[in-house]
C-alpha positions in Angstrom: -25.7 23.4 -10.7 -23.8 24.9 -7.8 -20.6 22.9 -7.3 -18.5 22.3 -4.1 -15.9 25.0 -3.5 -13.3 22.2 -2.9 -13.2 18.4 -2.6 -10.3 16.4 -1.2 -10.1 12.8 -2.5 -8.3 10.7 0.1 -7.2 7.1 0.5 -7.8 5.5 3.9 -4.9 5.0 6.3 -2.8 1.9 6.7 -4.7 -1.4 7.3 -3.9 -4.0 9.9 -2.6 -6.3 7.2 -1.2 -4.1 4.4 0.8 -6.8 2.6 -2.2 -8.6 1.2 -5.0 -7.7 -1.2 -8.2 -6.8 0.6 -10.8 -5.4 -1.9 -14.4 -5.0 -1.2 -14.6 -8.6 0.2 -12.5 -7.7 3.3 -13.6 -5.3 5.9 -10.2 -5.1 7.6 -9.6 -2.3 10.1 -6.6 0.0 10.6 -3.3 -0.8 12.1 -1.9 1.1 15.1 0.0 3.2 12.7 -3.2 3.7 10.6 -5.0 5.1 13.6 -2.1 7.5 14.3 -2.2 8.5 10.6 -5.9 9.2 10.8 -5.4 11.4 13.9 -2.6 13.3 12.1 -4.6 14.0 9.0 -7.6 15.1 11.1 -5.4 17.7 12.7 -4.2 18.9 9.3 -7.8 19.2 7.9 -8.9 21.3 10.9 -7.1 24.3 9.4 -8.8 23.7 6.0 -12.3 24.0 7.4 -14.2 21.2 5.5 -18.0 21.3 5.7 -18.5 17.6 5.4 -16.7 14.3 5.3 -17.9 11.5 3.1 -16.5 7.9 3.2 -17.3 4.5 1.9 -19.0 2.2 4.4 -15.9 0.0 4.9 -14.3 0.0 8.3 -10.9 1.2 7.1 -12.5 4.2 5.4 -14.8 5.0 8.3 -12.0 4.8 10.9 -9.9 7.2 8.8 -12.8 9.6 8.1 -14.4 9.7 11.6 -11.5 11.6 13.3 -11.6 14.2 10.6 -15.3 14.8 11.0 -15.0 14.9 14.8 -12.0 17.2 14.8 -13.7 19.6 12.3 -17.1 19.4 13.9 -18.8 18.4 10.6 -21.1 15.6 9.5 -19.6 12.2 8.5 -21.8 10.9 5.7 -21.6 7.4 4.0 -21.6 6.8 0.3 -21.6 2.9 0.1 -20.7 2.8 -3.6 -17.2 4.3 -2.9 -16.2 0.8 -1.6 -12.9 -0.7 -2.8 -12.8 -2.7 -6.0 -14.1 -6.3 -5.8 -11.0 -8.4 -6.2 -12.5 -11.9 -6.1 -9.9 -14.7 -5.9 -7.2 -12.1 -5.0 -8.7 -11.3 -1.6 -6.3 -12.3 1.1 -3.5 -13.1 -1.4 0.0 -11.5 -0.8 0.2 -8.2 -2.7 2.3 -8.3 -5.9 2.4 -5.4 -8.3 4.9 -6.7 -10.8 3.6 -10.2 -11.5 0.5 -12.3 -11.1 -3.2 -11.6 -11.7 -3.1 -7.9 -10.7 -0.2 -7.2 -12.9 -1.9 -8.9 -15.8 -5.1 -6.9 -15.1 -3.2 -3.6 -15.1 -1.5 -4.6 -18.4 -4.8 -5.5 -20.0 -6.5 -2.3 -18.8 -3.6 -0.1 -20.0 -3.8 -1.7 -23.4 -7.4 -0.7 -23.7 -9.1 -4.0 -22.6 -11.1 -2.3 -20.0 -13.7 -5.2 -19.7 -11.0 -7.6 -18.6 -11.1 -9.0 -15.1 -10.2 -12.1 -13.1 -12.6 -14.5 -11.4 -15.0 -12.6 -9.1 -13.4 -9.2 -9.7 -14.7 -5.9 -11.2 -13.4 -4.8 -14.6 -12.3 -1.2 -15.1 -15.6 -0.5 -16.9 -17.6 -1.9 -14.0 -15.5 -0.1 -11.4 -15.6 3.4 -13.1 -19.4 3.2 -13.7 -19.9 2.6 -10.0 -17.5 5.1 -8.6 -18.2 7.9 -11.0 -21.9 7.7 -10.2 -21.0 7.8 -6.5 -18.7 10.8 -7.1 -21.4 12.7 -8.9 -23.9 12.1 -6.0 -21.3 13.5 -3.6 -20.7 16.6 -5.7 -24.4 17.2 -6.2 -25.2 16.9 -2.5 -22.6 19.5 -1.5 -23.1 22.7 -3.4 -20.7 25.3 -2.3 -19.1 23.0 0.3 -15.6 21.9 1.2 -15.8 18.1 1.2 -13.3 15.4 2.3 -13.9 12.1 0.5 -12.3 9.1 2.1 -12.2 6.1 -0.3 -9.7 3.4 -1.4 -6.6 3.1 -3.4 -7.9 1.7 -6.7 -11.1 3.8 -6.4 -9.0 7.0 -6.1 -6.8 5.9 -9.0 -9.8 5.1 -11.2 -11.5 8.4 -10.4 -8.3 10.4 -11.1 -7.8 8.7 -14.4 -11.4 9.2 -15.4 -11.6 12.9 -14.3 -8.2 14.4 -15.1 -7.9 16.0 -18.4 -5.2 14.3 -20.5 -5.4 11.0 -18.5 -7.1 7.7 -19.1 -6.6 4.1 -18.1 -3.6 3.8 -20.4 -1.8 6.0 -17.8 -2.4 3.5 -15.0 1.3 2.9 -14.4 2.0 6.7 -14.5 1.8 8.1 -11.0 -1.5 10.1 -10.6 -2.9 8.3 -7.6 -1.8 7.1 -4.1 1.9 6.9 -3.4 3.0 5.2 -0.2 4.2 7.7 2.4 4.7 8.0 6.1 2.7 10.5 8.1 2.2 11.8 11.6 4.6 11.0 14.4 7.4 9.6 12.3 6.8 6.0 13.3 7.9 3.4 10.8 5.5 1.6 8.6 5.5 -2.0 7.3 4.8 -0.6 3.8 4.6 3.1 4.4 0.9 2.8 3.3 -1.1 6.0 3.6 -3.8 8.2 2.3 -3.4 10.0 -1.0 -5.5 13.2 -1.4 -6.6 15.0 -4.5 -7.8 18.5 -3.9 -10.6 19.6 -6.2 -11.0 23.4 -6.4 -13.7 24.9 -8.6 -12.1 28.3 -8.6 -8.8 27.1 -10.2 -8.1 28.3 -13.7 -6.9 25.2 -15.5 -9.9 23.2 -16.7 -10.0 20.4 -19.2 -12.5 18.7 -21.5 -13.0 15.8 -19.2 -14.3 18.1 -16.5 -11.3 18.0 -14.1 -7.7 19.2 -14.6 -4.6 19.4 -12.4 -4.5 22.6 -10.4 -1.4 24.5 -11.5 -0.8 21.9 -14.3 0.6 19.1 -12.0 -0.7 15.5 -11.9 1.9 14.4 -9.4 1.0 15.0 -5.7 2.9 17.2 -3.4 3.5 16.2 0.2 1.6 17.8 3.1 2.7 16.4 6.5 3.8 13.2 4.7 0.4 12.8 2.9 0.3 13.1 -0.9 -2.0 15.7 -2.4 -2.9 16.7 -6.0 -4.8 19.9 -6.7 -7.5 19.6 -9.4 -10.0 22.1 -10.8 -13.6 21.5 -11.7 -15.3 22.6 -14.9 -19.0 22.3 -15.7 -18.7 19.1 -17.8 -17.5 15.5 -17.4 -16.4 13.9 -20.7 -18.3 16.6 -22.6 -21.6 15.8 -20.9 -23.2 18.8 -19.1 -23.7 18.3 -15.3 -27.4 18.5 -14.4 
């Protein structure tokens, strides 16, 4: 199987209401800052010459991905199963990371109870089964390509924890995924919410048993124009199962 040359895994830009849980149940759009962020990241990607942009079908992901595809003159493709986690009763509730149902969910998952969930929401097992299948379709459809994947915060985190060598759900509270940052024109943000990008480079030397490893040995992202980026390398297996 011929693999992509590089894949960037990116979280969508700031939403119009970033202080509440949205999940797959809410098709919220971007804020004014979010649109500026999308324009800024599109300009950054132009120099990196992607060959395709793939996003979920959710409006916040499409509105982040479309400027990148337009700026770079490449196709914008949709992978519907990259949508955000279904959050059930949390949809529309004020965001709280340190207490409440989401904090309890993270605590349960980190302790190994990956089938735990709240009413109407996806468990970690359900989430990863969906997004890993979507990820593998994107990889298989872009041999030799340079692909930007625009998804969602929990999706990015679940993918990184599933794909990075030496990481699993017990590392949920360790930073390997999106970190709030400001990008673009320096304008303030209500929460500083912005895309996190993980760069996947098949030519990098560090490769792990799970199929992906940090490029240069770092899990934490570095900043590129205010966006956070982690370099990963691709091996020929995922969790010891040969790619077909």
